[in-house]
C-alpha positions in Angstrom: 20.1 7.5 101.1 16.4 8.5 102.0 14.1 10.0 98.8 10.8 12.0 99.7 8.5 11.8 96.7 5.2 13.2 96.1 5.6 16.1 98.6 4.8 19.6 98.2 8.4 21.5 98.8 8.6 24.6 100.2 12.3 25.6 99.6 12.4 29.3 100.6 15.0 29.6 98.1 13.4 28.3 95.1 9.9 28.9 95.9 7.4 26.3 96.3 7.6 22.7 94.2 4.6 20.8 94.1 4.9 16.8 93.6 8.9 16.9 94.6 11.5 14.6 95.3 14.0 15.1 97.8 16.8 13.5 98.4 18.8 12.6 101.7 22.1 11.2 102.0 25.1 11.6 104.7 23.2 13.9 106.7 22.5 16.5 103.6 20.1 17.6 101.3 21.5 16.5 97.9 19.1 17.0 95.5 15.3 18.9 95.5 12.9 19.2 92.5 10.4 18.1 90.0 12.2 16.1 88.2 14.9 14.5 90.6 15.9 10.8 89.5 15.5 8.4 92.4 18.4 6.0 92.4 17.9 2.3 92.3 18.0 0.5 95.9 17.1 3.8 97.4 14.4 3.6 100.5 11.6 6.3 99.2 8.7 7.5 101.6 5.7 8.7 99.4 4.2 11.7 101.3 1.2 11.8 99.2 1.1 15.4 98.6 2.3 16.1 102.2 3.7 19.9 102.7 7.8 19.8 103.7 9.5 22.9 104.9 13.2 23.5 106.4 13.3 22.3 110.4 11.6 25.5 112.0 14.0 27.7 113.5 13.2 29.9 116.7 15.7 32.1 117.2 14.0 33.2 120.7 13.4 30.8 122.5 14.2 29.2 126.7 13.5 26.1 125.8 15.4 23.4 128.1 16.0 25.9 130.8 13.0 25.1 132.6 9.3 25.6 132.5 7.9 28.5 134.6 6.5 28.1 137.4 7.5 24.4 138.0 8.8 23.7 141.5 12.7 22.5 141.2 12.9 23.2 137.3 11.0 26.8 136.9 12.8 29.6 135.9 16.7 28.8 135.7 17.1 31.3 132.8 17.6 34.4 135.5 20.5 34.9 137.7 18.5 38.0 139.3 21.4 38.9 141.9 22.9 41.5 139.7 21.5 43.9 137.2 24.8 42.8 135.0 26.2 39.4 134.8 27.8 39.1 131.3 29.5 36.3 132.7 26.7 33.3 133.1 26.8 31.2 130.0 23.1 29.5 129.5 24.8 25.9 128.6 25.5 25.7 132.8 21.2 25.7 132.9 20.8 23.8 129.7 19.1 20.2 130.3 19.4 17.8 127.4 16.7 15.8 128.5 14.1 18.5 128.8 10.4 17.6 128.3 10.6 21.0 125.8 12.8 19.3 123.3 10.4 16.2 121.9 7.7 18.8 122.3 9.4 21.4 120.2 10.3 19.0 117.3 6.8 17.6 117.3 5.9 21.4 116.1 8.7 20.7 113.3 11.2 22.8 114.8 15.1 21.5 114.8 17.0 24.3 115.6 16.2 27.3 118.7 18.7 29.6 120.3 18.1 29.4 124.2 18.9 32.7 125.8 19.4 33.9 129.8 16.3 35.8 130.6 15.3 39.1 131.2 15.6 40.0 134.6 19.2 41.7 134.1 20.2 45.0 131.8 22.8 42.1 130.8 22.0 38.8 131.2 24.8 36.5 130.0 25.4 34.3 126.7 23.3 32.0 124.8 23.6 30.2 122.1 22.0 27.8 119.4 21.6 24.3 119.6 20.3 21.6 117.2 17.2 19.6 119.0 18.7 16.1 118.5 18.9 13.7 121.2 22.2 14.1 123.7 23.4 12.8 126.7 25.3 16.4 127.1 24.8 19.8 125.9 27.8 19.9 123.7 25.8 16.9 121.7 23.8 19.8 120.9 25.4 23.0 120.7 26.2 24.6 117.1 29.3 26.3 117.2 30.1 29.9 117.1 26.1 30.6 117.7 27.3 32.6 121.0 25.2 36.0 121.7 25.3 38.4 124.5 21.6 38.6 126.1 20.5 42.2 127.0 17.4 44.1 128.7 15.7 47.3 128.6 12.1 48.4 130.4 10.5 47.2 133.0 12.5 43.7 133.8 15.3 44.6 135.2 14.0 47.9 136.4 11.3 45.8 138.1 13.6 43.2 139.3 16.1 46.0 141.2 13.8 49.3 141.7 12.2 47.0 144.2 15.2 46.1 146.6 16.4 49.9 146.0 18.8 49.4 143.4 19.9 50.3 140.5 18.3 49.9 137.6 15.1 51.6 139.3 13.9 53.7 135.9 14.7 53.4 132.6 17.1 55.8 133.0 18.9 53.9 135.2 18.8 50.9 132.9 20.2 52.7 130.0 23.0 54.1 132.0 23.9 50.7 133.7 24.1 49.5 130.1 26.2 52.5 128.6 28.9 52.4 131.9 29.5 48.8 131.5 30.0 49.0 127.8 31.9 51.8 128.6 34.6 49.7 131.1 34.5 46.6 128.8 35.5 49.0 125.7 38.4 50.5 128.0 39.3 46.9 129.3 39.2 45.7 125.9 41.5 48.4 124.6 43.7 48.3 127.4 44.2 44.5 126.8 45.1 44.8 123.2 47.6 47.3 124.0 49.2 44.8 126.6 48.9 41.8 124.2 51.0 44.0 121.4 53.6 44.8 124.0 54.0 42.1 125.5 53.1 43.5 129.0 51.4 41.4 131.9 47.9 42.2 131.9 45.6 41.5 134.7 42.4 39.6 133.5 38.7 40.7 134.8 36.1 37.5 134.4 33.3 39.8 134.1 34.5 42.5 131.5 36.1 39.6 129.9 33.0 38.5 128.2 32.1 41.9 126.9 35.6 42.0 124.7 33.9 40.3 121.6 30.4 42.3 122.4 32.4 46.1 122.0 34.9 44.3 119.5 31.7 43.9 117.1 32.4 40.2 117.0 29.5 38.6 119.1 25.9 39.8 118.5 23.7 41.6 121.3 20.2 40.2 121.4 18.3 43.4 123.5 14.7 42.5 125.1 12.7 45.4 124.3 9.3 45.5 124.1 8.0 49.3 124.0 9.0 51.6 120.7 10.9 54.1 123.4 13.3 51.2 124.5 13.8 49.9 121.5 14.8 53.3 120.2 17.3 53.2 123.3 18.6 49.8 122.6 19.5 51.0 118.6 20.8 54.5 120.1 23.0 53.0 122.9 24.2 50.1 120.2 25.4 52.7 117.6 27.4 54.8 120.3 29.5 51.6 120.7 28.9 49.8 117.6 27.3 46.9 118.7 26.2 44.3 116.3 22.6 44.1 117.7 19.5 42.2 117.4 16.0 43.9 118.8 14.1 41.1 120.8 10.3 40.9 121.0 9.9 44.3 119.3 6.2 44.0 120.5 5.5 47.8 119.8 7.9 47.6 116.3 4.5 48.6 114.8 4.7 52.2 116.3 8.4 52.8 114.6 8.1 50.5 111.6 9.7 53.1 109.1 12.2 54.0 111.3 13.2 50.3 111.6 13.1 49.5 108.0 15.5 53.0 107.4 17.9 52.1 109.8 17.8 48.0 108.9 17.6 47.0 112.3 17.1 42.9 112.8 14.5 42.0 114.3 12.9 39.1 116.4 9.3 39.4 117.1 6.7 38.1 119.4 5.0 36.7 121.3 1.7 37.8 119.4 -0.3 37.0 121.8 0.9 38.1 125.4 -1.8 38.7 127.6 -1.8 42.6 129.0 0.3 41.6 132.2 2.4 44.7 132.3 2.0 47.8 131.1 4.6 47.6 128.1 2.9 44.6 126.5 -0.7 46.6 126.2 -0.3 47.3 122.6 0.9 44.1 121.7 -1.1 43.2 118.1 -0.8 40.3 116.1 -1.0 42.7 113.2 2.8 43.6 114.3 4.2 41.4 111.9 2.6 42.7 108.8 2.8 46.5 109.7 6.9 45.8 109.5 6.3 43.7 106.3 4.5 46.3 104.8 7.2 49.5 106.1 10.2 47.5 104.4 11.3 45.6 107.2 10.8 41.9 105.8 14.1 40.3 107.4 12.2 39.5 110.9 12.1 36.3 112.7 8.9 35.4 114.6 9.3 34.0 118.2 7.2 32.2 120.6 9.6 33.1 123.5 8.8 30.0 125.6 10.2 26.2 126.4 7.6 23.6 125.3 5.4 25.8 124.2 7.4 26.8 121.2 5.8 23.9 119.1 2.2 26.3 119.0 4.4 29.3 117.4 3.2 27.6 113.6 -0.6 28.1 115.0 0.7 31.9 115.8 2.0 32.4 112.3 -1.2 31.6 111.3 -2.8 34.3 112.9 -0.4 36.5 111.6 -1.0 35.8 108.3 -5.2 36.4 108.9 -4.2 39.7 109.7 -2.0 40.9 106.5 1.3 38.9 106.5 2.1 37.6 103.5 2.4 33.7 103.3 6.2 34.3 101.8 7.5 36.3 104.5 5.9 34.1 107.3 7.8 31.0 106.0 11.1 32.9 106.3 10.1 34.4 110.0 10.5 30.8 110.9 13.5 29.2 108.5 16.0 31.5 106.5 15.4 34.9 108.2 16.1 33.2 112.0 19.2 31.5 110.4 20.4 34.3 109.6 20.4 35.8 112.5 22.4 33.1 113.9 24.4 33.2 111.3 24.0 29.2 110.2 22.2 30.5 107.1 25.1 28.6 105.0 24.1 25.3 106.9 20.2 25.2 107.5 17.1 27.4 106.5 16.2 26.3 103.3 15.9 23.6 101.4 18.5 23.1 98.5 21.3 20.9 97.8 24.7 21.1 100.0 22.0 22.4 102.9 22.3 20.1 105.9 19.1 18.1 106.3 16.9 19.4 108.9 13.3 18.9 107.3 9.8 19.3 108.9 7.0 17.2 106.9 3.3 18.5 108.0 -0.1 17.1 106.2 -1.4 20.4 105.5 -0.6 23.7 106.0 2.0 24.1 108.0 0.4 27.5 109.5 -3.1 26.0 109.9 -4.7 24.9 113.6 -6.1 22.3 111.5 -2.2 20.8 110.4 -0.2 18.5 112.4 3.3 18.0 112.0 3.9 14.3 111.0 8.0 14.2 111.1 10.7 15.8 111.9 14.2 15.3 110.5 17.6 16.3 111.9 21.0 16.1 110.0 19.0 13.1 107.8 17.8 11.0 110.8 14.1 11.2 112.2 13.7 12.2 115.7 10.0 12.5 115.3 8.1 10.1 112.9 4.3 9.5 112.6 4.0 9.3 109.0 
């Protein structure tokens, strides 16, 4: 057992506790509070007023799938050979030895959801991983967190339009997505009927991957920057009864009231994109505050990066300078992404019974003058400069 004492604990579930003690044992948080007794003989670390948060979670990452522009290792997340590649799985690209994993831990991150890229309308299956040291992907993957990546906007139409193939327009992207979901729904219904009647059924490898999607059993993570693309994603998702999350939500500030009214789940970011394409020209660091003020408070914030994931807390601090509340800021890197990934029963708060995924900072975690000093995953230090 380990005791962390004299710390400022950002519990998420019960506010910020000054001069807290956190007891950790068997990979779990055993107790958190001001008046927690430390048993005799327990290893005790005096944090001398340092901040302690739940381990940060980036719900939208391409971590450990190659660095952009790196010869031999870049863009291993885009199978840009067909607009629909629902059958591919990111675990076949994820490198457990990637330099991005220890880099992210140095920023306080303990979990990420690593996704295929946005070259395709349907890009394949992503999954959440713990940033533990491992010799294989299976050492890191969190079971039952698989999601289907989709994309609208300039990326898929740019990749395939340049080849004179569909989709060449936003209309084409919508049609490709609808047609594929229609075929997947028909396939799923025929499969269910055949199984009930005990009849033979010829399986289709690509459509099989979409059966849990059209049955509402697997979340869809839909890349959208422009407001009209976000609305298209919502429209199609409602048509097919999908369990969906909007990714990036760059122009969410334009339709914040609609997102709030519909209760749309969102991952927001990056917040400081350069105007490299027209659909991100309206990117603004004010976006999170505008969404919060409209009533969208359950969003997660993302760096959408590899090794640069570690700099996301600094970006969150900038969003706070432009109106995002501290409470929502902390939730956007902890419990909110945990809920999106379906792991909020395990991580995302500092409370008894949760896994001991913890980050320790020598100042306010979202200040650019602060350093993460240690990161613990399931009770084990994976980075420690205390």
